[in-house]
N, C-alpha and C positions, 0 to 999 in steps of 0.2 A: 129390676131387670130392664133391658133395653134391646129392642130389635136392631136398631142402627148402631153400628160400632163406630166409636170415635177414633178414627185412624187418619194418618196423613194422606193428603190427596194423591201422593205418588206411590202409595202402598197398594198392593193388588188385592187387598182383603175387602170386598164389597158385598156383604151378605144381603143388603137391602135390595139389590137388583132382582128383577123377575127371573124365574127359571126358564127352562127351555121347552115350554109347552106341556110340562107335567101338570096333571090335574090335582095332585096332592103335594103338600110341601115336603121337601126333603132336607131342609136345613133349618136350624133354630139357633138364634144368637142371644147371648146374654152377657152381662158384665159381672165379673167377680172383682169387686173393688176397682182397681185401675187396669185389670187384666181383661182382655177380650176373649170370649170363648164362643165357639160355634160347634154344635152337634150336627153331624152330617150323616144321613142314612146311606148305607152301602146296599140297601135292599133287604130282601128276606130270603131265608134258607129253609126249605122244607125238610123236616126231620121227624122220625118216629117219636111219639109222646113218651114212650118208655125211656127215652134218653134223659128225661127230666127227673126220674127217680127210679132207677132200676132196682134199688133195694126196698122199694115200697110194695105193699100188697097191691096187686093189680086192680082189685076192686076199689081200694081206697084211692089209688091213683086215678082211676076212671071217674070216680065221684068228684075228685078235685077238678078234673078237666071239665066235667059237666057243669059244675058250679061256676066255672069261669066262662061257660058258653063256648068252649073249645071242642073241636072234634076229638074223638077218643083214640084214633089211630096215628095220625100225623098232623102237624100244623106248622105254620111259618114262624121260624125264629127270626126276630129282628136282628139287624146287623148295624151297629153304630160306631162311628169314629168321631174324633174330636180335633178341632183346630184351635190352637191357643196363640194369642199374641201377647207377649210379655216384653216390654221395652222394645228393643230392636230385633228380637227373636220371634220367628213364627215356627211353631212346634206342632207337628202332626202326631196325635196319639193313636197308634195302630193304622194299618194301611188297607184294610178290607180284604175281600176274598180274591179279587182279580177275575179274569175272564178265561177260564180254562175250558175249551170246547169239549173236552172229554167228560167234564162234570155235568153238562147239560143243566145248568142252573141259570136260566136267562134273567131271573128277577134279582139275582145277587150280583156282586161285583160292579156296583154302580158308582163307587166312590170317586174314581178319577174323573169320570164324566161330570159328576155333581160338583166337584171342586172347580172344574173349569166353568160350570154354569154360575158359580158363586164368584167368578173372577179371581180365584186363588191360583196364581201361577205356581207351578211346581218349583220353579227356580227361586221363588221367594222363601221356600221352606228351609230353615237353617238347621232344624233338629227334628228327629223322629224318635219317639219313645215307643217301644213295643212291649205290651204287657206280657206277651209270650209268643212263641213261634208256631202256634197252630196256623193252618193255612188260611183261615178266615181273618187273620190279623196281619199277614205278611204278603198275601197273594197279589195285592195291588201293585207291589213293587216289582213283580215279575211279569206284568203286562208288557207286551212288546212296545218299545218306544219310551217307556216311563223312565228307565235308568238314564237315558240320554238327556232327559229334561231336568234331572236333578242336579243340584250344585255339586261340583267336584269335592267341596269341603263339607258336604253334608255329614252331620254327626248322628249316628244311630245308636241310641242308648238301650242296652239290653243287660239283664242280670247275668253275671258270669255263670251261675248255676244253670241258666237256661241254655246258653250256647253249649256248655259242656254236655248237658243232658241229650241234646239232639245229635251229638256225635254217635251215640249208640242208645237210642231211646228204648225204654221198657214200657210195654203196654199191658203188663200182667193184670192190673186192676181196673182197666178201662172196659167199657161195654159198648163198643161202637158197632155200627152196621158194617157188614163185610166190605172190604176195600178201603175203608177210611184209614186204618193204620198205615197201609202202604202209601196212600196219597199224602198223609201228613208227613211221613218220613221223607218222601221224595221232595216235597215242597220245601221243608226245612233245610235239607241238604243242599238244594239248589240255591236257596237264599243265602246260606252261610258261605257258599262258594263265590257267589257273585258280589256280595256286599261285605265281605270280611274286613276289607281295608277301611270301611266306614264305621266299624263297630267301636263303641266306647263302652267297655264293660265295667260294671260296678258290682260290688259284693252285696251290701244290704240297703244302701240308700245313696241317691245321687241327686244333687240339685242341678236341674237341667237349665233353668233360667230363674231370674228373681221371682220368688213365689211359686215355682213349679218344681215339685220334688217327687221323684219316683222311689218307691219303697218295695223291696222284695217281700212277698208274703208266702210264696210256695203254695203247696196244696194242689191247685188245679194242674199245674206243672211245677217242677222243682224250682224254676226261676220266675214263676208268675209274679208280676208286680202290679201295684196300684199307683195312681198318680194323683197327688193332692195339689190343688191350685188354691192359693190363699193370698188375699190382698185386703188390707184394712181389716174390717170385721167380717168379711165374706170369705167363704171357702166352699169348694166343690171337690169331691173325690170321683175320679174315673176309675171304676172298679174292675174294668176288663171282664173276665169270666169268673170273678169271685162270687158274683151274685146273679142268679137267674130269676125269672118271674115267679117260680114256685118257691124260691128260697126264703121268702119272707115268712109265710105261715107254715112252711115245711123245711126249715133250715137243715134238718138232718138227712134229707133225701140226697142220694148220691147221683150226680150227673154222669152220664156215660162217658164223657170226655175227660173226667178227672183222673189223673194218674195216681193220686193218693187221696181217695175219697174221704177217708176219715179226717185227714189233715185239712182237706178242703172245707169240710163241714166246720171244723174248729175255726179256720180263718174266716169263714162266712159269718159265723155267730159273733165272733169278736168284732168284726168290722161293723156289722149291723148294730150291735150293742153300742159301740162307740158313736156311730152316726145318730142313733136314737137319743143319746145323751147330749150330743153337741147341737143337734138341729141343722147340721151342715147339709148341703145339697149332695145328691148322689146321681151319677150317670153310669150306666153299665152297657156293655156291648149288646146284650141280648134282651134288654128291657124294651117295651114298646116305644117307638120313636115318639117324642124327642127324648124320652128316657130321663127327664129332669124331675126330681122329686126329693122327698125327705122320707126318713124312716121313723116310725113310731113303735114303741114297745107295745106288745099285745100278749100279756101273760108270759108264757115261756117261749113265745114266738114274736113275730114282728108284723108290722102293717106298712104297706107302701102307700105313700101319700103324694100323688103327682102334683106338680105345680099347676096353677092356672096359667094358661098361655098368655103371654104379654104381647099384644099386637102393636 
């Protein structure tokens, strides 16, 4: 791994520069073969702990939280996005929560500011891959002034099943706090209205750039996808919301945002099993920043093995 990215001098991708007075790092760069990758924190989102496993016994869930030294009622979910440079393409994987004043979430929605701090000009982004259309993955595109900064030929890659689902979404099997379904529905509707001409829909798999492939998994949402980045002997999968922090040792627990919890669990287990066998890197939206690590098998469950930071 390497902190400095080997990019042309006229490219706007400069993650080695200092931030904007922040006391903790908010971006982490590495190389996957010849492909440059940077994980960027969008901040944190406070949510009830019940959302991590609403089908679990409350006592068992509380014990798991205690063993992780986490509060029993609510805690901060990390929010991560990824920037990829493959050849001449600069690809953003998910777009963060955005800044909705009605949500009162001042520590989330930091992505656009942090991209600017990393000298990543929005006009340099050629492609955007959305793992799914929940508001914490598309909201950054709806921040005032952002659309005007994006290229007119920007390609936004989304699974066809995802776009279709949000035309009339079904929340029957989710377990969200009050108000969330309405907020998710409204945000997705607005996104589809404003960006429909940029959409590049795919069914099961789409090569976005050399070595960058999006694959629909379903489960979390019908069109949820993961993105695998591979070059030479190196590979990394950005899993979006297929994996949460609790999902390694409790892969059968249902997350409150999952539209098909049982299918989401199957997707999670298959993905973790594959990664444990391959040893490839994993990044996910809601794993603690910088969210770069590997998966090890642990009996019938799994174990998260964070990488040692490379300075």
